[in-house]
C-alpha positions as CSV (number, residue, x, y, z in Angstrom):
1,X,70.5,89.7,76.6
2,X,70.9,93.5,74.7
3,X,70.0,95.5,77.8
4,X,73.0,93.5,80.2
5,X,75.8,94.2,77.1
6,X,74.8,98.0,77.0
7,X,74.5,97.7,81.0
8,X,77.9,96.1,80.2
9,X,79.5,98.3,78.2
10,X,78.7,101.5,79.8
11,X,80.6,100.3,83.0
12,X,83.6,99.8,80.7
13,X,83.0,102.6,79.3
14,X,82.9,104.8,82.4
15,X,86.0,102.0,84.2
16,X,88.5,103.4,81.1
17,X,87.1,107.2,81.8
18,X,88.5,107.2,85.5
19,X,91.2,105.3,84.4
20,X,92.4,107.7,81.9
21,X,91.7,110.2,84.6
22,X,94.1,109.1,86.3
23,X,96.5,108.5,84.0
24,X,96.3,111.9,83.0
25,X,96.7,112.8,87.3
26,X,100.3,110.9,87.1
27,X,101.4,112.8,84.2
28,X,100.5,116.1,85.8
29,X,102.1,114.6,89.3
30,X,105.4,113.5,87.1
31,X,105.5,116.8,85.2
32,X,105.0,118.8,88.6
33,X,107.5,117.2,90.2
34,X,110.4,117.6,87.1
35,X,109.6,121.2,87.0
36,X,110.4,121.6,91.6
37,X,113.2,120.1,90.6
38,X,114.7,121.9,88.5
39,X,113.5,125.0,89.8
40,X,115.7,123.3,93.2
41,X,118.9,122.0,91.6
42,X,118.6,125.1,89.0
43,X,118.0,128.1,91.6
44,X,121.1,125.9,93.8
45,X,123.4,126.2,91.7
46,X,123.3,129.5,90.3
47,X,123.3,129.9,93.9
48,X,126.1,128.7,94.8
49,X,127.6,130.2,91.3
50,X,127.3,133.5,93.1
51,X,129.1,132.1,96.2
52,X,126.0,132.9,98.3
53,X,124.1,131.0,101.4
54,X,120.4,130.8,101.2
55,X,119.7,133.2,103.2
56,X,121.7,135.3,101.6
57,X,119.2,134.5,98.6
58,X,116.0,134.6,100.8
59,X,117.0,137.7,102.4
60,X,117.6,139.3,98.5
61,X,114.4,137.7,97.4
62,X,112.7,138.7,100.4
63,X,111.5,135.7,101.0
64,X,111.8,132.8,104.4
65,X,115.3,130.6,104.3
66,X,113.0,127.5,105.3
67,X,111.7,128.4,100.9
68,X,115.1,128.4,100.2
69,X,115.6,125.5,101.9
70,X,112.4,123.7,100.4
71,X,112.4,124.6,97.5
72,X,116.5,123.5,96.3
73,X,115.3,120.1,97.8
74,X,112.3,119.5,96.1
75,X,110.4,119.7,98.9
76,X,108.0,122.4,97.3
77,X,107.2,124.8,94.3
78,X,107.8,128.2,95.2
79,X,104.1,130.9,94.7
80,X,104.6,132.5,91.5
81,X,105.8,135.7,93.7
82,X,107.9,134.1,95.0
83,X,109.5,132.4,91.7
84,X,109.8,135.7,90.5
85,X,111.3,137.5,93.2
86,X,114.1,135.0,93.4
87,X,114.8,135.4,89.5
88,X,114.6,138.8,89.6
89,X,117.0,138.9,93.0
90,X,119.7,136.3,91.0
91,X,119.3,138.6,87.8
92,X,117.5,135.4,85.4
93,X,114.2,134.6,83.4
94,X,111.5,132.6,86.0
95,X,112.2,130.4,82.4
96,X,115.7,129.8,83.3
97,X,114.9,128.4,86.2
98,X,112.8,126.3,85.2
99,X,114.9,124.9,82.1
100,X,116.3,121.2,82.6
101,X,119.3,120.9,80.3
C-alpha cells in the first residue's frame, strides 16, 4: 500500500512539474507576443510621424522592406542587430521601440 501511495505521489509530482513548465512556456509566449506587438506598433507610429514609407525606413535602416512589414504587423521579432539598426536610423533607443506606454 505504501509503494502505491509513493507511486501515485510520484506520478502527481511529474504531472504537476509538466503543468508548471507548460504554464511558464505560455507566459513566455504571451510576453513575446506583447513585445512583438508593441515593437511593431511603435515602429509604425514613429515611421508615420516622420512621414516615411516602409521602403524608406527599410532602406535607411539597411533591412528588407518585407521585414518592416512583418515587424509592423506583429508577425516577426527582429534580430537584435535589425532592431538596433532601426532604432539607430530613427534616432531612438531600442527601449523606446519596445515601450508599451
